[in-house]
C-alpha positions in Angstrom: -7.3 -76.6 -16.2 -4.4 -78.2 -14.5 -1.6 -76.0 -13.0 0.8 -77.4 -15.6 -1.4 -76.4 -18.5 -1.9 -72.9 -17.0 1.8 -72.6 -16.6 2.4 -73.7 -20.2 -0.2 -71.2 -21.5 1.5 -68.5 -19.4 4.8 -69.2 -21.0 3.3 -69.1 -24.5 1.7 -65.7 -23.7 4.9 -64.2 -22.1 7.2 -65.4 -24.9 4.7 -64.5 -27.6 4.3 -61.0 -26.3 8.1 -60.6 -26.2 8.4 -61.8 -29.8 5.5 -59.5 -30.9 7.3 -56.6 -29.2 10.5 -57.3 -31.2 8.6 -57.7 -34.5 6.7 -54.4 -33.9 10.0 -52.6 -33.0 11.6 -54.0 -36.1 8.7 -52.9 -38.3 8.8 -49.3 -36.9 12.5 -49.1 -37.1 12.2 -49.9 -40.9 9.2 -47.5 -41.3 9.4 -44.7 -38.8 7.0 -42.5 -40.7 4.0 -44.9 -40.3 1.3 -43.7 -37.8 -2.0 -45.3 -36.9 -4.4 -43.3 -34.8 -7.5 -44.2 -32.8 -9.5 -42.2 -30.3 -7.1 -42.3 -27.3 -4.3 -44.5 -28.7 -1.9 -44.0 -31.5 0.8 -46.4 -32.8 3.8 -44.5 -34.0 7.6 -44.7 -33.9 9.5 -42.9 -31.1 13.0 -43.5 -29.5 13.3 -42.9 -25.8 16.9 -41.9 -24.8 15.8 -41.3 -21.2 14.8 -43.6 -18.3 11.2 -44.5 -17.6 8.9 -41.4 -17.2 11.5 -39.4 -19.3 13.8 -39.1 -16.4 17.2 -38.0 -17.7 20.1 -40.4 -18.1 23.5 -38.7 -18.2 25.7 -41.7 -19.0 26.1 -43.6 -22.3 23.2 -45.9 -23.3 25.4 -49.0 -23.1 25.8 -48.4 -19.4 22.1 -48.4 -18.9 21.7 -51.5 -21.2 24.4 -53.3 -19.1 22.5 -52.5 -15.9 19.3 -53.7 -17.5 20.9 -57.0 -18.5 22.3 -57.5 -15.0 18.9 -56.8 -13.5 17.3 -59.2 -15.9 19.8 -61.9 -15.0 19.2 -61.4 -11.3 15.4 -61.5 -11.8 15.7 -64.6 -13.9 17.9 -66.2 -11.2 15.2 -65.4 -8.6 12.6 -67.0 -10.8 14.7 -70.1 -11.2 15.2 -70.2 -7.4 11.4 -70.2 -7.0 10.7 -72.5 -9.9 8.1 -74.5 -7.9 5.9 -71.3 -7.9 4.6 -70.9 -11.4 3.3 -67.3 -10.9 6.7 -66.1 -9.6 8.5 -67.9 -12.5 6.2 -66.4 -15.2 6.4 -63.0 -13.5 10.1 -62.9 -13.4 10.3 -64.2 -17.0 8.1 -61.3 -18.1 10.2 -58.8 -16.3 13.5 -60.3 -17.7 12.3 -60.6 -21.3 10.9 -57.1 -21.2 14.1 -55.7 -19.8 16.2 -57.6 -22.3 14.1 -56.4 -25.2 14.6 -52.8 -24.1 18.3 -53.3 -23.4 18.7 -54.7 -26.9 17.2 -51.5 -28.3 19.6 -49.4 -26.2 22.6 -51.4 -27.5 21.6 -51.4 -31.1 19.8 -48.1 -31.6 20.9 -45.8 -28.7 17.5 -45.8 -27.1 14.3 -47.8 -26.5 11.8 -47.9 -29.4 8.4 -47.0 -28.1 5.3 -47.2 -30.3 2.2 -47.0 -28.2 1.0 -43.5 -27.4 -1.8 -43.4 -24.7 -3.8 -40.2 -24.9 -0.6 -38.3 -25.6 0.4 -38.9 -22.0 2.7 -41.9 -22.2 4.8 -43.6 -24.9 5.5 -47.2 -24.3 5.9 -50.7 -25.9 4.9 -54.3 -25.1 8.2 -54.8 -23.3 7.2 -52.1 -20.8 3.8 -53.8 -20.4 5.6 -57.1 -19.8 7.8 -55.5 -17.1 4.8 -53.8 -15.4 2.5 -56.9 -15.5 5.5 -59.0 -14.4 6.1 -56.7 -11.4 2.4 -56.9 -10.4 2.5 -60.7 -10.7 5.7 -60.9 -8.7 4.2 -58.8 -5.9 1.0 -60.9 -6.0 3.1 -64.1 -5.9 5.2 -62.8 -3.0 2.1 -61.9 -1.1 0.7 -65.4 -1.6 4.0 -66.8 -0.5 3.9 -64.8 2.7 0.4 -65.9 3.5 1.4 -69.6 3.4 
């Protein structure tokens, strides 16, 4: 597969996951009482008013949302600056789209909608997964850039 085709598929996956995240959040915002359980995973509605890892946030949610949007724009600008490196572009797009999705939640609902519970240890959503995978991809891409 050519690099262009891989890049295109990457964009479809990143944008697709961001859209699926928004649709699931919309679904659970309309039906907060729905719960699906499996062995170690459950899908249920939860609103996180804190930072990641439930760290406290003493300021209004709009302040955190504004910071998230600024960070997303800086990350997107970094990706644009490195547009000749597909992995860095896709990674920064994943980070930016995940951050914007969570920022939208904070602005419209006062907190981030989480819906995936992993073994009752963590509550997260696909936007969080996008951010995490984007960070790993970004680090990998930076490492590859340093080796060249």
